N, C-alpha and C positions, 0 to 999 in steps of 0.2 A: 504494499499500500504506499503510494507516494504521499509524503507529508513534508510541508514547508512550515517553518516556525520563524516569524520575524521577531526581533527584539531591538532595543536601543532607542525607541522614540522617547519624547518627553517635551518639556517646556524649555525654551531657550530664548534669550533676547536676540534682536536683530543684530547681525554681524557675528554671531556665535557659530558654533559648530556642533554637530552630532555625528555619530557613526552608527548606522543601522546594520544589523546582521541578519542573514537569512540562512538558517541551518536546515539541511535536507536529510531525509531518511527514506528508506524503502525502495530506492532505485539507484542505478548506476550513475551517480551524480556527474562524474567527469565527462560523460558523453552528451550532457544536456546543456542547452543554452539556458540562461537565467536573466530575468529582467526585473527592474523595480518600476512600478507604476504608482501613481497617486491619484486620489480623488478628494477634492475640496467640496464643502457643502454647496449644493446647487450647481455643481459644475460636473462635466463628464470626466470619466477617468482618463488619464493621459500616461503614456509611457514616458518615463523619465530617463532611464538608462538600461543598456542591455550588454550582455557579455556572452559571446559564443563559447562553445566547448574548447575552442582553440585560443581563446583570450582576446579576440577582437571586440572592441568596445564601440558604442555608439550613445549618443546623448541628445536629448531635446535641446533645442536652441536656448531655452530659458534657463538651463542649468549648466550649459558649457562653461568650463573655466572655474566653476564652483564646486561641482559634484565629481566624484571619482568612484567608479565601480571596479571591483576587483574580486578575485575568487581564490580560494585555497582549497583545492580539491582534496587534499589529505585531511582536511577538516570538514569536508562537505558543506562549506560555507561560502556565501557571497557577501561582500560588504558594500555599503554605499557611504562613502565619506562625504559629508555635506558641510561645506565651509561657506562663510559670508552669507548666512541664511537671512532671508527676507520674509516679512509677514506674508507675502504671496506664496511662500513655500508651505504655509500651513495646510495640512491635509492628512488623511489616512494613507499611509504608504504600504503597499503590498509587494510581495515578490511572487514571481511566477516562473515556471519552467516548461520547456518543451524539448522534444528530441530535435537535434540540430536539423535544419532544413524545413521543419514543419511550419505551416502558415499561421497557426493559432497557438495560444497559450492555454493548455488544458488544466494545468495544475497551479493552485493558488494557496498562499498562506492566508492567515486570519486578519492580518494587518496590524500596523502599529501607528499610533497617533503622534504626529509631530505638530507642535504649536510654536509659532514664532511670534513674540510680542514686540511691539514697536517701542 
């Protein structure tokens, strides 16, 4: 059974930093692509950052230069380092996974709240 568990969310002041973790179990993590998404109240969910099984990364324009996604396969964990946070980054952050090359993200965690105060 595929399971993804996010952690690391919280309340931070604008300009601060947080590191989110997504720990996986139940599948061959190293062959899966992983992504972070977020959803703010009243807004559609958006893909924030992704990392392929080979380590190729991609970011939404709104977070480029501020967020960094990385993975440690030996720990079955993907991280999202978030620096220079802005109130607009406030959202529930979710991690997801899929087999490399698949078009959709079938596996999701429960989400972790990030709140950035001004």
